[in-house]
C-alpha positions in Angstrom: 96.4 81.4 88.7 95.1 81.2 92.2 98.5 82.3 93.5 98.6 85.3 91.1 95.1 86.3 92.3 96.2 86.1 95.9 99.3 88.2 95.3 97.3 90.8 93.5 94.8 91.0 96.3 97.6 91.4 98.9 99.2 94.2 96.8 95.8 96.1 96.5 95.2 95.6 100.3 98.6 97.1 101.1 97.9 100.1 98.9 94.6 100.7 100.6 96.2 100.4 104.0 98.9 103.0 103.1 96.2 105.5 101.9 94.2 104.9 105.1 97.3 105.4 107.3 98.0 108.8 105.7 94.3 109.8 106.1 94.5 108.9 109.8 97.2 111.4 110.6 95.9 114.4 108.6 95.3 117.3 110.9 96.7 115.4 113.9 100.0 116.1 115.6 102.6 113.4 115.3 106.1 113.1 116.8 109.2 111.0 117.2 112.4 111.1 119.2 114.0 113.8 117.0 110.8 115.8 116.0 108.7 116.9 118.9 105.8 117.9 116.6 104.8 117.6 113.0 101.5 118.4 111.4 100.2 117.4 108.0 97.2 119.6 107.4 94.2 119.0 105.2 94.9 122.4 103.4 98.1 121.0 101.8 100.6 122.5 104.2 103.0 120.7 106.6 104.9 122.0 109.6 107.7 120.4 111.5 109.2 121.5 114.7 112.9 120.7 114.9 115.6 122.0 117.2 113.2 124.7 118.6 112.3 126.1 115.2 109.2 125.5 113.0 109.7 124.6 109.3 106.9 124.8 106.8 106.3 123.1 103.5 103.6 121.7 101.2 102.3 118.2 100.6 99.9 116.2 98.4 98.7 112.7 98.1 99.8 111.1 94.8 98.8 107.5 94.0 98.3 106.9 97.8 101.8 108.2 98.6 102.7 111.2 100.8 104.6 113.7 98.6 106.2 116.6 100.4 108.3 119.7 99.7 110.1 121.2 102.6 112.8 123.5 101.3 114.7 123.9 104.6 115.3 120.2 104.7 115.9 119.8 101.0 113.0 117.4 100.9 111.1 117.0 97.6 109.7 113.5 97.0 107.2 110.8 97.8 107.0 108.2 100.5 104.7 105.3 101.4 102.9 105.7 104.7 102.4 102.4 106.6 100.3 102.2 109.7 101.8 101.3 113.1 99.5 99.5 115.5 99.9 98.4 119.1 99.6 94.8 120.2 95.8 95.2 120.4 95.6 96.4 116.8 95.0 100.1 117.7 96.4 102.7 115.3 99.2 104.6 117.1 101.3 106.1 114.3 102.9 105.7 110.9 106.2 104.6 109.2 107.2 106.9 106.4 109.1 104.7 103.9 111.0 105.7 100.8 109.9 103.7 97.7 111.4 100.2 97.7 112.3 100.3 101.4 111.0 97.8 104.1 111.2 100.3 106.9 111.5 104.1 107.4 111.0 106.8 110.0 108.4 106.2 112.7 106.1 108.9 113.9 103.5 108.4 116.7 100.3 110.3 117.5 100.8 112.9 120.2 
């Protein structure tokens, strides 16, 4: 029973961490090696600069997941958002992970 309780506590903590990670990047510019700028805005829109062009879409938070629709990239689905921290524990970005995956696409604060 103690093991079950511990497992449930870890699952709940992970879910809260994902929601917190998403909240930490809303209205902040993020980037990676292929995308020089992306912005998930609090008004439910998202914009991504790629190959010199800006693409727009919409997003919403559903059960703690980031769910986006960007027609130009044929994206319509949800991802978990996991915090990336530096060696001192400072939040520096996020990892967008498809459900069931242990890793995904890293984005860092600009």
